[in-house]
N, C-alpha and C positions, 0 to 999 in steps of 0.2 A: 089818481087819474094819470093815464099815460099819454104823453104828447109825442108825436112823431115830427121830426124835421125832415129827414132824408130817408127815402126808401129806395133800395136797389135790388134788382133780381140778378141771380147768378144761377143758371140751370133752372131747377124747379124750386129754389129757395128764395126767401125774401129776408134781407137784412134791414133793420131800421135803426137809425141814430135817434136816441131818445133824450128827453129833457130830464129823465131820472138817472142820468150818468151811465147808462148801460147801452150796449148794442144788443139787439134782440134778433134771433134767428127764428123765422116763422115758416111753417108749411102753408102756403097760400091756398092750396086745394082743400085742406082740412080746416083752415082758419085757426090752427093751433100753434102755440108757442113751443118751440123745441128746446131752446136754452137761451141764456143771457150771458154776454161777455161782460165781466165786471173788472174795471181797472181805472177808469177815469174818475175824477173827483168833482166834476161839474158837468153841465149839459154837453152832450155830444152833438156836434153840428154837421159833421161830414164823415162819410164812409166811402171807401173805394176798393174794389177788388184788384189784386195784381192780375196781369194778363194771363197767367197760368192757373188762376183760381185757387192757389194754395194759401195766399195771404190776404189780409184785409188791413188797410190803413184807416185810422180814425183820427179825427181832430176834434178838440174840445175847448171849452172856455177855461179849462184848467191849464192852458198854454202848452199842452202835450200833444204830440203825434205818437200814437202807438201803432206798431206793426204786430198783427195777431197771426199766429199759426191757426188755420182753420181745422187742421187735423187734430191738434192738441188743445184747441180752445184756450190758448194762453198768449200773453204778450211775449214776443221774442226780441223786440227792440223798442226803444223809446227815445224821443228827442223832446227836450223842453225848450221852448222859445221865450220871447219877451212879451208876447201878447197872445190873446185868445186866438185859437186856430179855427177859421171859419170854412176852409175848403182844403181838401187833399185830393191829389190826382197822381196816378202812376204814369211813368213813361212806357212806351210800347215794349221795351226790353224787360221791364219789370224789376229793374235794379235801382231806380230812383223814384222819389216821391217829392212832388212840389206841394208846398203848404203856404196858404195865404193867411196872414196874421192880422189881428186887429190893430197892431201898432204900425201898420202900413208897409210891412216887409213881406217879401216873397222869398222863401227858402227852398233850395233844392237839396234834398237829403239823399245820401248814397247809402242804400240799404241792400247791399249785395248779400244774398242769402247763401 
């Protein structure tokens, strides 16, 4: 069974953070799964698109923030924190990601591409 926590649209695509440790890309018009991003080791709680739509940030109970290239469907940067990551958010310039952690910290990560 697949459980969704977060769903976000970008253009005509839907990305979902899943409790099966993946991020899934869907075509909502057809209702079909296009592909899965695999790289987290625990539930994924948050996903966020970069302002230019080229990257996706994800946060997980595995204490990692991954930055994904949506063109290549792979991780291009990773940050490992001290607590589970429950929320990620890009700044408007698209060069920093804020991550809220279960240990009570907020990190601002510089991910200049």
